[in-house]
C-alpha positions as CSV (number, residue, x, y, z in Angstrom):
1,M,-9.3,22.3,18.1
2,Y,-10.8,22.0,14.6
3,R,-10.6,18.5,13.2
4,K,-11.0,17.8,9.5
5,R,-11.7,14.3,8.5
6,Y,-9.9,12.7,5.6
7,T,-9.8,9.2,4.1
8,W,-6.5,8.3,2.5
9,S,-5.2,5.3,0.6
10,M,-1.6,6.1,0.1
11,E,1.9,5.2,1.3
12,P,2.6,6.3,4.9
13,S,5.5,8.5,3.8
14,K,3.3,10.4,1.3
15,L,0.5,10.6,3.8
16,L,2.7,12.1,6.5
17,Q,4.2,14.6,4.1
18,S,0.8,15.7,2.9
19,M,-0.6,16.0,6.5
20,R,2.3,18.1,7.7
21,G,2.3,20.2,4.5
22,Q,-1.5,21.0,4.8
23,R,-0.9,22.4,8.3
24,G,2.3,24.2,7.3
25,L,4.2,22.5,10.1
26,T,8.0,21.8,10.2
27,Q,9.2,18.4,11.3
28,A,10.4,20.0,14.5
29,E,7.0,21.5,15.2
30,L,5.3,18.2,14.5
31,A,7.8,16.4,16.7
32,R,7.0,18.8,19.6
33,R,3.2,18.4,19.2
34,S,3.3,14.6,18.8
35,G,6.1,13.7,21.2
36,I,7.8,11.7,18.4
37,P,11.5,12.5,17.7
38,R,12.1,14.6,14.6
39,T,14.6,12.1,13.3
40,S,11.9,9.4,13.3
41,I,9.5,11.8,11.5
42,N,12.2,12.4,8.9
43,A,12.8,8.7,8.5
44,Y,9.0,8.1,8.1
45,E,8.7,10.8,5.4
46,H,11.7,9.5,3.4
47,G,10.4,5.9,3.6
48,A,13.4,4.7,5.5
49,R,11.1,3.5,8.3
50,T,7.4,2.7,8.4
51,P,5.3,4.1,11.3
52,T,3.0,1.8,13.1
53,S,-0.7,2.6,12.9
54,T,-0.6,4.0,16.4
55,T,2.3,6.3,15.5
56,L,0.6,7.5,12.4
57,M,-2.6,8.3,14.3
58,R,-0.6,10.3,16.9
59,L,1.1,12.2,14.0
60,A,-2.3,12.9,12.4
61,E,-3.8,14.0,15.7
62,A,-0.9,16.4,16.2
63,C,-1.7,17.9,12.7
64,G,-5.4,18.2,13.8
65,L,-6.5,15.4,11.5
66,A,-8.2,12.1,12.0
67,I,-7.3,8.9,10.1
68,T,-10.0,6.5,9.3
69,A,-9.4,2.9,8.4
70,T,-11.9,0.9,6.3
71,A,-12.0,-2.8,5.9
72,P,-11.5,-4.2,2.4
73,P,-14.6,-5.4,0.7
74,A,-15.7,-9.0,1.6
75,I,-14.7,-11.6,-0.9
76,D,-17.5,-14.0,-2.0
77,L,-15.6,-17.3,-2.2
78,T,-18.6,-19.2,-3.6
79,A,-19.0,-16.8,-6.5
80,N,-15.2,-16.7,-7.1
81,A,-15.1,-20.6,-7.1
82,T,-18.0,-20.7,-9.6
83,T,-16.4,-18.2,-11.9
84,L,-13.1,-20.0,-11.7
85,G,-14.8,-23.3,-12.5
86,Q,-16.5,-21.7,-15.6
87,L,-13.2,-20.3,-16.7
88,L,-11.5,-23.7,-16.5
89,D,-14.4,-25.3,-18.4
90,L,-14.0,-22.7,-21.1
91,A,-10.2,-23.2,-21.3
92,E,-10.7,-26.9,-21.9
93,L,-12.8,-26.1,-25.0
94,L,-10.1,-24.0,-26.6
95,P,-8.4,-25.6,-29.5
96,T,-4.9,-26.9,-28.9
97,R,-1.9,-26.8,-31.1
98,P,0.7,-29.5,-31.1
99,R,3.9,-28.2,-29.6
100,K,7.0,-28.5,-31.5
101,R,10.0,-29.9,-29.8
102,L,12.5,-27.2,-29.0
103,E,15.9,-27.7,-30.5
104,F,18.9,-25.9,-29.3
105,P,22.1,-25.4,-31.4
106,L,25.1,-27.3,-30.1
107,L,27.7,-25.1,-28.5
108,P,31.3,-25.6,-29.5
109,T,33.3,-27.5,-26.9
110,R,36.9,-26.8,-26.0
């Protein structure tokens, strides 16, 4: 079976609709190939339910596709802390305006 590799970053409902549409499969055909009930596939595509990663991989495999997951980029906490410290130092140098006291009109009483 020919497998094309895709990398996606979209909602599972849109991803599933796109995968199924690329292969020209009906929900019933996808259900037969994947072993997942058609009603579940319909709920996934309409966003009523969210498939697990395992289910999504099964559905992709039934479409002849492979789903790849990439880890988010590592966060450099030291650099972020340094930048935040610099930003707070800069904020302290900004001129301040005296705040006026808020006055609210008196509401009529009964």
